[in-house]
C-alpha positions in Angstrom: -47.5 22.4 58.4 -48.2 19.5 56.4 -45.9 19.4 53.0 -46.8 15.6 51.7 -49.3 16.8 48.9 -46.1 19.3 48.0 -44.9 18.2 44.6 -42.8 21.1 43.7 -39.5 21.9 45.1 -39.9 25.0 46.7 -36.3 25.4 47.6 -33.9 28.9 46.7 -32.1 28.5 44.1 -30.1 30.4 44.8 -30.2 32.9 42.3 -27.3 35.3 43.3 -30.1 38.9 43.3 -31.8 39.6 46.6 -34.3 42.5 47.4 -32.4 45.3 46.5 -32.2 44.0 42.5 -34.2 46.2 40.4 -36.2 44.9 37.7 -33.7 45.8 34.9 -31.1 44.0 36.8 -33.1 40.7 36.8 -33.2 40.8 33.2 -30.3 40.0 33.0 -29.6 41.3 29.7 -31.7 39.4 28.2 -32.8 40.1 23.9 -36.3 40.0 23.6 -36.3 41.2 19.9 -39.3 38.9 18.7 -41.2 38.4 21.9 -44.9 39.5 22.4 -45.2 40.1 26.5 -49.4 40.7 27.1 -48.9 42.5 31.0 -52.5 42.9 32.2 -52.6 46.7 34.6 -49.7 47.2 33.1 -50.1 51.3 32.9 -49.3 51.6 36.8 -47.4 50.8 39.9 -45.2 47.4 39.6 -47.4 46.5 35.9 -46.1 49.4 34.3 -42.1 49.3 35.5 -42.5 45.6 33.6 -43.4 47.2 30.6 -40.7 49.5 30.3 -38.6 46.7 31.1 -39.6 44.5 29.4 -39.8 47.4 26.1 -36.9 47.9 26.2 -35.6 44.7 26.2 -37.5 45.1 22.5 -40.4 42.7 23.2 -43.8 43.5 21.9 -46.1 44.5 24.5 -49.5 44.4 24.7 -51.4 45.9 27.7 -55.6 45.5 27.8 -57.2 48.1 30.1 -60.5 48.4 31.1 -59.8 53.0 30.3 -57.7 53.0 27.5 -57.1 56.6 27.9 -55.8 56.7 31.2 -53.0 53.6 29.6 -52.3 56.0 26.4 -51.0 58.5 28.9 -48.7 56.4 30.8 -47.3 54.4 28.6 -46.9 57.1 25.5 -42.7 57.2 26.1 -42.4 53.6 26.2 -41.7 52.0 22.3 -43.2 48.6 21.2 -46.3 49.0 23.1 -50.4 48.5 22.1 -52.6 49.5 24.5 -56.1 47.0 24.2 -59.6 47.3 25.7 -60.2 44.8 28.5 -62.1 44.4 32.0 -60.8 41.7 34.7 -64.4 41.8 36.2 -66.4 41.2 32.3 -66.2 38.1 31.2 -67.6 39.0 27.6 -64.8 41.2 27.6 -62.0 38.9 28.2 -63.3 36.7 25.6 -62.9 39.7 23.4 -59.6 41.0 23.6 -58.7 37.3 23.4 -60.6 36.7 20.5 -58.9 39.3 19.1 -55.1 38.9 20.4 -55.9 34.8 18.6 -56.5 36.9 15.5 -53.9 38.1 15.1 -52.3 35.2 14.9 -49.3 36.0 16.9 -47.9 33.8 19.6 -47.8 34.8 22.9 -44.4 34.2 24.5 -44.7 36.0 28.6 -48.8 36.9 30.2 -48.3 38.7 33.1 -51.4 38.6 35.5 -50.7 42.0 37.4 -53.6 44.0 37.8 -55.5 43.3 40.6 -57.3 45.3 43.8 -56.1 45.4 47.4 -59.2 45.7 50.8 -61.4 46.9 48.8 -65.8 47.2 50.5 -67.8 44.7 49.3 -68.9 44.7 45.7 -69.7 42.0 43.2 -69.9 41.6 39.9 -72.7 40.9 37.5 -72.3 37.5 38.6 -72.9 37.7 42.6 -68.7 37.3 42.8 -66.6 39.0 45.5 -64.5 41.5 43.3 -61.5 41.0 44.8 -61.5 37.0 43.8 -63.1 38.4 40.1 -60.4 40.8 39.8 -57.0 39.4 41.0 -57.7 34.9 39.8 -60.9 34.2 38.2 -60.8 36.7 35.6 -57.1 36.0 35.0 -57.3 32.4 34.8 -60.1 32.8 32.1 -57.4 35.0 30.5 -55.8 32.1 31.0 -57.6 29.1 29.3 -58.5 32.3 26.1 -54.7 32.6 25.3 -53.9 29.7 25.9 -53.3 28.5 22.1 -51.0 31.6 21.9 -49.5 30.3 24.3 -49.0 26.9 23.2 -47.9 28.1 19.9 -44.6 30.5 21.1 -43.0 27.0 21.8 -41.4 28.1 25.0 -43.8 30.6 27.2 -43.9 31.9 30.9 -47.2 33.2 32.9 -46.4 35.1 36.4 -49.2 36.4 38.5 -48.5 39.1 40.7 -49.6 37.0 44.2 -48.5 39.0 48.3 -47.5 38.0 51.2 -51.3 38.4 52.3 -51.8 35.1 50.8 -50.7 34.9 55.2 -53.7 35.7 55.8 -56.1 33.1 54.1 -56.3 30.6 52.3 -59.5 29.3 50.0 -63.0 29.2 51.4 -63.8 26.6 49.3 -67.7 26.1 50.3 -68.0 30.0 50.1 -65.3 31.4 48.2 -67.8 35.1 47.7 -68.9 35.3 50.7 -72.0 34.4 50.8 -73.0 33.2 54.3 -69.3 34.4 56.1 -69.6 38.0 57.1 -67.2 40.1 54.5 -63.6 41.1 55.6 -62.0 43.2 52.7 -58.7 41.0 54.2 -59.1 37.2 54.4 -61.2 38.6 51.3 -57.6 39.9 49.7 -55.9 36.9 51.0 -57.6 34.5 49.4 -57.2 36.1 46.0 -53.1 36.5 46.5 -53.4 32.3 47.7 -55.5 31.3 44.6 -53.0 33.1 43.0 -49.8 30.9 44.0 -53.0 28.2 43.9 -53.0 28.3 40.1 -49.3 29.5 38.9 -49.0 25.7 40.8 -52.1 24.4 38.5 -51.5 25.8 35.3 -47.3 24.9 35.5 -48.5 21.4 35.7 -50.6 21.5 32.1 -48.8 23.6 30.4 -45.0 21.5 30.9 -45.7 19.6 28.4 -46.2 22.3 25.8 -43.2 24.5 27.3 -44.9 26.7 29.2 -44.3 27.3 33.0 -46.3 29.1 35.2 -45.2 31.4 38.4 -46.1 33.4 41.3 -44.9 36.1 42.9 -44.6 38.0 46.3 -43.2 41.6 44.5 -42.7 43.3 48.4 -44.6 45.9 49.9 -44.7 48.8 47.5 -46.3 52.3 47.7 -48.5 52.1 44.4 -52.5 52.6 43.8 -53.4 49.5 45.2 -53.2 51.2 47.9 -56.1 53.5 47.3 -58.1 52.3 49.4 -56.6 52.2 52.8 -57.0 55.0 55.6 -54.3 56.9 56.4 -54.4 54.7 59.7 -53.8 51.7 58.2 -50.7 53.4 55.5 -49.4 55.2 59.0 -48.9 51.7 60.3 -47.3 50.5 58.0 -45.4 52.9 57.6 -45.8 54.7 54.3 -46.8 58.2 55.0 -44.8 61.0 55.5 -44.7 64.1 57.3 -46.1 65.7 54.4 -48.6 62.9 54.7 -47.4 62.1 50.7 -47.6 57.9 50.5 -44.9 56.8 50.2 -42.1 54.6 53.2 -39.7 56.9 54.8 -37.6 54.0 55.3 -36.5 50.6 53.7 -35.8 47.4 54.3 -36.3 44.0 52.6 -39.4 43.8 52.7 -40.5 48.0 52.0 -39.0 48.2 48.3 -39.1 50.9 45.5 -41.1 50.7 42.6 -38.1 49.4 40.4 -37.5 46.5 43.3 -40.7 45.0 43.2 -41.4 44.0 39.5 -38.1 42.5 40.2 -39.3 39.0 40.5 -42.1 39.9 38.0 -39.3 40.0 35.7 -36.9 37.6 36.5 -39.8 34.6 36.2 -40.7 36.0 33.3 -37.8 36.3 31.2 -34.2 35.3 33.3 -32.2 31.8 32.3 -32.0 30.4 35.7 -35.9 29.7 35.8 -35.4 27.3 32.8 -37.0 23.4 33.4 -38.5 25.0 36.1 -42.6 26.3 37.3 -45.0 26.4 39.6 -43.4 28.1 42.5 -44.4 31.3 44.6 -41.2 33.9 44.3 -40.1 36.8 46.3 -36.7 38.5 46.6 -35.6 37.5 42.7 -35.6 33.4 44.0 -37.6 30.9 44.9 -39.0 31.1 48.4 -39.2 28.5 51.0 -41.6 27.0 52.5 -42.2 27.9 56.3 -45.9 28.5 59.1 -44.1 31.7 60.2 -46.8 34.7 59.9 -45.2 37.8 58.1 -42.1 35.8 57.7 -40.2 35.5 53.7 -41.7 32.0 52.7 -45.0 31.0 51.2 -47.7 29.1 53.5 -47.9 25.4 52.2 -52.0 26.1 51.9 -51.1 28.4 48.1 -48.5 25.3 47.1 -50.2 22.1 47.6 -50.9 19.8 45.1 -54.4 19.4 46.7 -56.3 22.7 46.7 -54.2 23.9 43.5 -56.8 21.1 42.1 -59.9 21.7 44.1 -59.3 25.7 43.4 -59.1 24.9 39.5 -62.1 22.8 39.7 -63.8 25.5 41.3 -62.8 27.7 38.8 -63.9 26.1 35.8 -67.3 25.9 38.0 -67.3 29.9 38.6 -66.6 30.5 35.3 -68.0 27.9 33.2 -64.7 27.1 31.3 -63.6 24.0 30.9 -59.8 24.1 30.4 -58.6 21.9 26.8 -55.0 21.2 26.8 
């Protein structure tokens, strides 16, 4: 694969951590008292574990959700957490949440874009945009831009966006990102959205670096969470995610298959660990910066998810689709 457009050192540190590292271990003993974090999708799966670890270190955490009642139940025993209403497929809802947060006058030290949907049937938002692209990428793009003043005010902030090895399934179709003219394929749509997550991190990191705002994308590993709700029994069985009782759990774990605590480790590491000071715009997995690869289903990131040319093309496309213009 060509890498001449790639401007970020996509090279392992190495960190000394690995696939069995838990989120609490990846925290590295950081004291987050006085820090404020926003975690989308923070009431289930990886997002919930991320919130628990951040809160345990003293951070104030805001979890914006579409259904606050469900989130309240999941988070009732986690200290220092606020639940707010926001729907990633509703631009007005994102604006309203961001305005409420900005009006509080608080700086934002950590923004974690963890909410997402996977391999869903074809659905569109009110604008006609394909829902996986909207939920996983475009809504988070809008959220980050709206929260930019609070990120700048932190005097040092990080944006972490949950991508996936599924980015290897598809790059961005810049001519037809919303499947208006091509047949819909749920996995190609998911892969495109996960590539978008990685390219977004590269593009916003370049804009944020002068303000000490650094961004990362993360492959958490393969974890059985509510994200798999759209998968058939055959699909779950093929990925080894059904036990003899028919429950949605892995029958064995490896470097790719992880527990939720292990899956959230790279997210936490990118959000707070000092090993990443002065770095950004990179795709990470197994609690380290990943290598570039062109081998499908292998560890690493495909070049189409990290090259600067496509990152800028996606940024322009995202501004056009959202109607937003980035203001430094």
